[in-house]
C-alpha positions, -999 to +999 in steps of 0.1 A: +687+829-391+680+800-414+652+775-406+662+739-411+647+723-442+627+691-440+658+671-452+680+688-426+655+680-398+653+644-411+691+642-410+693+656-375+667+631-363+687+603-380+719+614-364+702+614-329+688+579-335+721+567-351+742+577-321+718+559-298+719+527-320+757+529-320+759+532-282+735+503-279+757+480-300+739+479-333+759+472-364+748+493-394+741+472-425+724+499-445+716+536-439+691+556-461+686+593-454+663+599-484+630+613-473+600+589-476+623+560-483+620+533-456+635+520-435+662+545-426+684+520-408+689+483-413+710+470-384+723+438-369+724+432-332+729+398-316+726+381-351+690+396-355+682+420-383+664+453-373+645+476-396+642+511-381+620+539-395+630+574-383+607+604-384+613+640-375+582+652-357+576+689-353+559+705-322+531+701-312+527+666-327+535+636-305+567+618-316+552+585-303+523+587-328+532+569-360+516+561-394+501+526-387+497+517-424+533+527-432+547+507-403+526+476-411+540+478-447+576+480-434+568+452-409+555+429-437+587+436-456+609+430-425+592+396-419+605+383-452+640+390-438+631+376-403+638+412-391+623+431-362+606+465-370+609+497-350+597+532-352+618+561-339+599+594-336+622+623-329+604+654-316+623+687-324+612+721-313+628+756-312+641+761-276+632+798-275+597+795-289+580+763-298+559+781-324+590+790-344+609+766-367+642+750-356+670+772-369+705+763-380+730+767-351+702+776-326+692+756-295+664+730-299+644+708-276+646+671-281+617+647-274+629+612-280+622+582-259+639+555-280+627+528-303+591+516-304+588+480-315+561+473-341 
């Protein structure tokens, strides 16, 4: 069994959010999967630009809690582009035992309630 790396967990979280954005009619202008490089998604919907920061959050942390300083910084940047800013916290946990890491090709529990506008 191979535990997912920080980058793999980040990519999984981005795929989950990306699918939701696609279903909700967002058009991707830019995608950045590099860790600590923000925002992860720059999207257009109804002629409005959206900056979306995605974070993988491991159990027991709450995926709705976000780094306020980071999000304010992203929001300041977004304002220059007349863009809206969102945080997407994706909670991932091992389905068999929350104390164990998420493993490749093993079941996981998803805790994601959608975008939080900043």
